[in-house]
C-alpha positions in Angstrom: -10.4 17.4 41.1 -7.7 18.2 43.6 -6.2 20.8 41.3 -9.5 22.6 40.9 -10.3 22.5 44.6 -6.9 24.0 45.4 -7.7 26.8 43.0 -11.0 27.4 44.8 -9.4 27.3 48.2 -6.8 29.8 47.1 -9.4 32.1 45.7 -11.3 31.9 49.0 -8.1 32.3 51.1 -8.8 28.9 52.8 -6.1 26.5 54.0 -6.2 23.4 51.7 -4.3 21.4 54.3 -7.4 21.2 56.3 -9.3 19.4 53.5 -9.1 15.6 53.0 -8.7 15.3 49.2 -8.7 11.5 49.3 -12.1 11.4 51.0 -13.8 13.8 48.6 -14.6 11.3 45.8 -16.6 9.1 48.2 -18.3 11.9 50.1 -22.1 12.1 50.2 -23.9 14.1 47.6 -25.7 17.2 48.8 -28.2 19.3 46.8 -28.2 17.2 43.7 -31.1 16.3 41.5 -29.8 12.7 42.0 -32.4 12.5 44.8 -35.1 12.4 42.1 -33.6 9.1 40.9 -34.3 7.6 44.3 -38.0 8.5 43.9 -38.0 11.7 45.9 -40.2 14.5 44.6 -38.3 17.5 45.9 -34.6 18.4 45.8 -33.3 18.7 49.3 -30.1 19.5 51.1 -29.8 16.2 53.0 -26.8 14.1 52.2 -27.4 11.0 50.1 -25.0 8.2 49.5 -22.9 8.6 46.4 -23.5 5.7 44.0 -20.8 4.2 41.7 -22.6 5.6 38.7 -22.9 9.2 40.0 -21.7 11.3 37.1 -23.4 14.7 37.0 -21.1 16.1 34.3 -22.0 13.1 32.0 -25.8 13.6 32.3 -25.8 16.0 29.4 -24.4 13.2 27.1 -27.9 11.8 26.9 -29.6 15.1 25.9 -30.9 15.7 22.4 -30.0 18.7 20.3 -32.9 20.8 21.7 -31.6 20.5 25.3 -28.0 21.3 24.2 -29.1 24.3 22.2 -31.1 25.7 25.2 -28.4 25.0 27.7 -25.7 26.6 25.5 -28.0 29.6 25.1 -28.5 30.0 28.8 -25.1 28.9 30.2 -22.7 28.6 27.3 -20.4 31.5 28.1 -20.2 30.6 31.8 -19.8 26.9 30.8 -16.7 27.7 28.7 -15.2 30.0 31.4 -15.5 27.1 33.8 -13.5 24.9 31.4 -16.3 22.8 29.9 -16.9 22.4 26.2 -20.3 23.2 24.6 -21.7 20.5 22.5 -22.4 22.3 19.2 -24.3 20.9 16.2 -23.7 22.3 12.8 -26.3 24.3 10.8 -29.5 26.2 11.4 -27.8 28.8 13.8 -30.4 31.5 12.9 -33.3 29.2 13.6 -32.0 28.0 16.9 -31.2 31.6 18.0 -34.8 32.6 17.1 -36.2 29.6 19.0 -34.2 30.6 22.1 -35.3 34.2 21.9 -38.9 33.0 21.6 -38.5 30.9 24.7 -37.0 33.8 26.6 -39.9 36.0 25.6 -42.4 33.3 26.6 -40.7 32.9 29.9 -40.7 36.7 30.6 -44.5 36.9 29.8 -45.2 33.9 32.0 -43.3 35.6 34.9 -45.2 38.8 34.3 -48.5 36.9 34.4 -47.5 35.3 37.7 -46.5 38.7 39.1 -42.8 37.9 39.3 -40.1 40.1 37.9 -39.2 39.4 34.3 -35.6 38.8 33.3 -35.4 41.7 31.0 
């Protein structure tokens, strides 16, 4: 984690010596959907205590193929540029691509019905 934070600080022209890298792993969680696990209805920006089992990167390990296919469709290129691996399943590429296009079209029409700007 320190290596990546140093890269971010360098990019932002911030002094990494002002950051406590040892305290980072135990710092509170802010803006995470972890708050839903505590029974809260809304995501908020208040700090909540980081639990021992907090692992936002590992959440996707419990997803089924449908969730991985949709996530890869939406964020796959960015995901790989950030150094994460996509979870790919073999076969049916054409069907999954058609399924994702259909969901994109459905989403665009839903937004148009609500009066919001469509994505395309």
